[in-house]
C-alpha positions as CSV (number, residue, x, y, z in Angstrom):
1,M,-23.2,46.6,31.8
2,I,-21.4,49.5,30.1
3,R,-21.8,49.6,26.3
4,K,-19.2,51.5,24.4
5,P,-20.0,52.9,20.9
6,V,-19.2,50.6,18.1
7,V,-19.9,52.8,15.0
8,A,-18.7,56.2,16.3
9,G,-16.2,57.6,13.9
10,Q,-17.9,55.6,11.1
11,F,-21.6,56.3,11.0
12,Y,-21.2,59.5,12.9
13,P,-18.4,61.7,14.3
14,S,-16.8,60.5,17.5
15,Q,-16.4,64.1,18.9
16,P,-19.3,66.1,20.2
17,E,-18.3,69.3,18.4
18,Q,-18.1,67.5,15.1
19,I,-21.6,66.2,15.6
20,K,-22.9,69.6,16.4
21,K,-21.1,71.1,13.3
22,L,-22.6,68.5,11.1
23,I,-26.1,69.1,12.4
24,A,-25.7,72.8,12.0
25,G,-25.0,72.2,8.4
26,Y,-28.5,70.8,8.0
27,G,-30.0,74.3,8.3
28,L,-32.8,73.2,10.8
29,K,-35.2,75.7,12.3
30,M,-34.6,75.1,16.0
31,D,-36.7,77.9,17.4
32,I,-40.0,76.5,16.3
33,E,-42.7,75.3,18.8
34,K,-42.2,71.5,19.4
35,Q,-45.1,69.2,18.7
36,K,-46.3,66.4,20.9
37,A,-45.7,63.0,19.4
38,I,-46.4,59.5,20.7
39,A,-44.0,57.9,18.3
40,C,-41.7,58.6,15.3
41,I,-39.8,56.7,12.7
42,L,-36.2,57.7,12.1
43,P,-33.5,56.3,9.7
44,H,-30.2,55.0,11.0
45,A,-27.6,55.2,8.2
46,G,-24.5,57.3,8.4
47,Y,-25.3,60.9,9.3
48,I,-24.0,62.2,5.9
49,Y,-26.7,60.1,4.2
50,S,-29.7,60.0,6.6
51,G,-28.8,62.4,9.4
52,K,-30.7,65.3,8.0
53,V,-33.9,63.3,7.7
54,A,-33.7,62.1,11.3
55,A,-32.7,65.6,12.5
56,E,-35.7,67.1,10.7
57,V,-38.1,64.9,12.8
58,L,-36.2,65.5,16.1
59,S,-36.2,69.2,15.6
60,K,-40.0,69.3,15.4
61,I,-41.1,67.1,18.3
62,E,-40.9,67.1,22.1
63,V,-38.8,64.0,23.0
64,A,-39.8,62.7,26.4
65,S,-37.3,62.1,29.2
66,T,-37.7,58.4,28.5
67,C,-37.6,56.7,25.1
68,I,-38.4,53.2,23.9
69,I,-36.2,52.7,20.9
70,L,-36.9,49.8,18.6
71,G,-34.3,48.7,16.0
72,P,-33.8,45.8,13.6
73,N,-31.1,43.2,14.1
74,H,-28.4,43.5,11.4
75,T,-25.9,41.3,13.1
76,G,-27.8,38.1,13.7
77,Y,-26.7,37.9,17.3
78,G,-29.0,37.3,20.2
79,V,-32.6,36.3,20.7
80,P,-35.4,37.4,18.3
81,A,-36.9,40.0,20.5
82,S,-34.3,41.4,22.8
83,I,-34.2,44.0,25.6
84,A,-31.0,45.2,27.2
85,R,-32.6,45.8,30.6
86,E,-29.8,47.5,32.6
87,G,-26.6,49.5,32.3
88,E,-25.4,52.5,30.5
89,W,-24.6,53.3,26.9
90,I,-21.7,55.6,26.2
91,T,-22.1,58.3,23.5
92,P,-19.7,61.1,22.4
93,F,-21.7,63.4,24.7
94,S,-22.2,61.4,27.9
95,S,-23.5,58.1,29.1
96,L,-27.2,57.3,29.0
97,K,-28.9,55.0,31.4
98,I,-31.3,52.3,30.6
99,D,-34.6,52.7,32.4
100,T,-34.5,49.3,34.2
101,P,-38.0,49.6,35.8
102,L,-39.6,50.2,32.4
103,A,-37.6,47.4,30.8
104,D,-38.6,45.0,33.5
105,L,-42.3,46.0,33.2
106,L,-42.0,45.4,29.4
107,L,-40.5,41.9,30.1
108,K,-43.3,41.2,32.5
109,N,-46.0,42.3,30.1
110,S,-44.7,40.4,27.0
111,K,-44.5,36.7,26.2
112,Y,-41.8,37.2,23.6
113,L,-39.4,39.9,24.8
114,E,-36.3,38.5,26.5
115,S,-33.5,40.1,28.5
116,D,-30.4,39.8,26.2
117,F,-27.4,42.0,25.7
118,T,-25.9,40.0,22.9
119,A,-28.2,41.4,20.2
120,H,-27.3,44.9,21.2
121,A,-23.5,44.6,21.5
122,Y,-22.7,45.4,17.9
123,E,-26.0,46.6,16.6
124,H,-25.9,50.1,15.1
125,S,-29.6,50.8,14.5
126,I,-30.3,52.2,18.0
127,E,-26.8,53.5,18.7
128,V,-26.9,56.1,15.9
129,E,-30.1,57.7,17.1
130,L,-28.7,58.5,20.6
131,P,-26.3,61.3,19.8
132,L,-28.8,62.9,17.4
133,I,-31.4,63.0,20.2
134,Q,-28.9,64.4,22.6
135,A,-27.7,67.1,20.2
136,I,-31.1,68.2,19.0
137,S,-33.8,67.4,21.5
138,R,-32.7,66.3,25.0
139,P,-29.1,66.1,26.3
140,E,-30.0,63.6,29.0
141,F,-32.7,60.9,28.9
142,T,-33.2,57.3,29.9
143,F,-34.2,54.7,27.4
144,V,-35.0,51.1,26.7
145,P,-33.4,49.5,23.7
146,I,-35.3,46.7,21.9
147,V,-33.9,44.8,18.9
148,L,-36.2,42.7,16.8
149,A,-34.9,40.0,14.5
150,S,-38.1,38.1,13.4
151,A,-41.7,38.4,14.1
152,D,-45.3,37.6,13.1
153,D,-48.7,39.1,13.9
154,L,-48.8,37.5,17.4
155,V,-45.4,39.0,18.3
156,Y,-46.2,42.4,16.9
157,K,-49.4,42.6,18.9
158,D,-47.8,41.2,22.0
159,I,-44.9,43.6,22.1
160,S,-47.0,46.7,21.1
161,S,-49.5,45.9,23.8
162,A,-46.7,45.4,26.3
163,I,-45.3,48.8,25.5
164,A,-48.7,50.6,25.7
165,L,-49.6,48.9,29.0
166,A,-46.2,49.8,30.5
167,V,-46.5,53.4,29.5
168,R,-50.0,53.6,31.0
169,T,-49.0,51.7,34.2
170,L,-46.0,54.0,34.9
171,K,-48.0,57.1,33.9
172,K,-45.0,58.8,32.4
173,D,-44.2,60.5,29.2
174,V,-42.5,58.1,26.8
175,T,-41.5,58.7,23.2
176,I,-41.5,55.5,21.1
177,I,-38.9,55.5,18.3
178,A,-38.7,53.0,15.5
179,S,-35.3,52.9,13.7
180,S,-35.6,52.0,10.1
181,D,-34.1,52.7,6.6
182,M,-36.3,52.1,3.6
183,T,-35.4,50.4,0.2
184,H,-31.9,49.2,-0.1
185,Y,-29.6,49.2,-3.1
186,E,-32.0,49.8,-5.9
187,S,-32.3,52.5,-8.5
188,Q,-33.6,55.9,-7.5
189,E,-36.7,55.4,-9.5
190,S,-37.4,51.9,-7.9
191,A,-36.6,53.1,-4.4
192,N,-39.0,56.1,-4.8
193,Q,-41.8,54.0,-6.0
194,K,-41.5,51.2,-3.4
195,D,-40.9,53.6,-0.5
196,K,-43.9,55.7,-1.5
197,A,-46.0,52.5,-1.2
198,A,-44.7,51.7,2.2
199,I,-44.9,55.3,3.4
200,E,-48.5,55.6,2.3
201,A,-49.4,52.6,4.5
202,M,-47.5,54.0,7.5
203,L,-49.2,57.4,7.2
204,K,-52.6,55.6,7.4
205,L,-51.3,53.8,10.5
206,D,-52.3,50.6,8.6
207,T,-49.7,47.9,9.6
208,K,-51.6,45.2,7.8
209,E,-51.3,47.1,4.5
210,L,-47.7,47.9,5.2
211,L,-46.8,44.3,5.6
212,E,-48.8,43.3,2.6
213,R,-47.1,45.9,0.4
214,I,-43.6,45.0,1.7
215,E,-44.3,41.4,0.6
216,K,-46.1,42.3,-2.6
217,F,-43.5,44.8,-3.9
218,G,-40.4,43.2,-2.2
219,I,-39.6,46.3,-0.2
220,S,-36.3,45.9,1.6
221,M,-37.2,48.1,4.5
222,C,-34.9,46.8,7.2
223,G,-36.9,48.1,10.2
224,Y,-40.4,47.2,9.2
225,M,-40.8,45.2,12.4
226,P,-39.9,48.1,14.7
227,A,-42.2,50.3,12.6
228,V,-45.1,47.9,12.9
229,V,-44.7,47.6,16.7
230,A,-44.3,51.4,17.1
231,I,-47.4,52.1,15.0
232,L,-49.5,49.5,16.8
233,A,-48.4,50.7,20.3
234,A,-49.0,54.4,19.3
235,K,-52.5,53.5,18.2
236,I,-53.3,51.8,21.5
237,L,-52.0,55.0,23.2
238,G,-54.4,57.2,21.1
239,A,-52.5,58.0,17.9
240,K,-54.8,59.2,15.2
241,N,-52.5,60.3,12.4
242,A,-49.0,60.4,11.0
243,K,-47.2,62.7,8.7
244,L,-44.1,62.5,6.6
245,V,-41.5,65.1,7.6
246,A,-38.8,64.3,5.2
247,Y,-37.7,61.7,2.6
248,Q,-34.5,61.3,0.6
249,T,-32.2,58.7,-0.7
250,S,-28.4,58.3,-0.5
251,G,-28.4,59.3,-4.2
252,D,-29.7,62.7,-3.3
253,V,-26.5,63.1,-1.3
254,T,-24.0,61.5,-3.5
255,G,-25.4,62.2,-6.9
256,G,-25.3,58.5,-7.8
257,Y,-28.7,57.1,-8.6
258,S,-28.1,53.6,-9.8
259,S,-28.0,52.0,-6.4
260,V,-29.5,54.0,-3.5
261,V,-30.9,53.5,0.0
262,G,-34.1,55.4,1.0
263,Y,-34.7,57.3,4.3
264,A,-38.0,58.5,5.7
265,G,-38.8,60.5,8.8
266,I,-42.3,60.2,10.2
267,I,-44.1,61.7,13.2
268,I,-47.0,59.7,14.8
269,Q,-49.5,61.7,16.9
């Protein structure tokens, strides 16, 4: 299965040199020593809005040669917990192969994950991360894309355990990436307050508190399910702490603060 880009030229430039030029404008320090990270949380909006936040994280960590990338389902297509288990995804830089043995092991380990390409066909939340990883961290890598549409505690625990078990079984370095934006289309003040509450819970690696705060405050964090799974899996794999690398809103870019979207970049170690 060959997946062609569906948001190239919209969410991010369709030409490699344009992507590199855009990233160069972020003013990142690329010569710093890279940190080990079990997982990270990256935003997935258009690069002009959230690219700098994601790039800040990627410029600071060692991205493994294999990634498990979890994204939310914006399209409504496909099964609730979907893996695309084989094939290649085309990016402006190259084609990236899915790690089929890892995908199959995840399917074996989980009661809820299903092999399904439909959920991935038009979903942007994973696609937008790939060129950034290639341009900043690792030009070539394999990955397993997982799209989550709905979940509860049993599903979270099942998938996170499946991920941790697969990583340990294969004895390979894997970076777990959760793709999520934060509060959607509220005032800058409201977004800042709500996102602070969610970020505080994530930095404590407390998924129960994160879910409680999302419900209590009505936080429209689209990728909270991927974030919960990534945090739980990282904790099983030994993560002890997390840190916020960057936070901003679309208003910080456009200058319009009446209706913004929030973006957070977090490293889990």
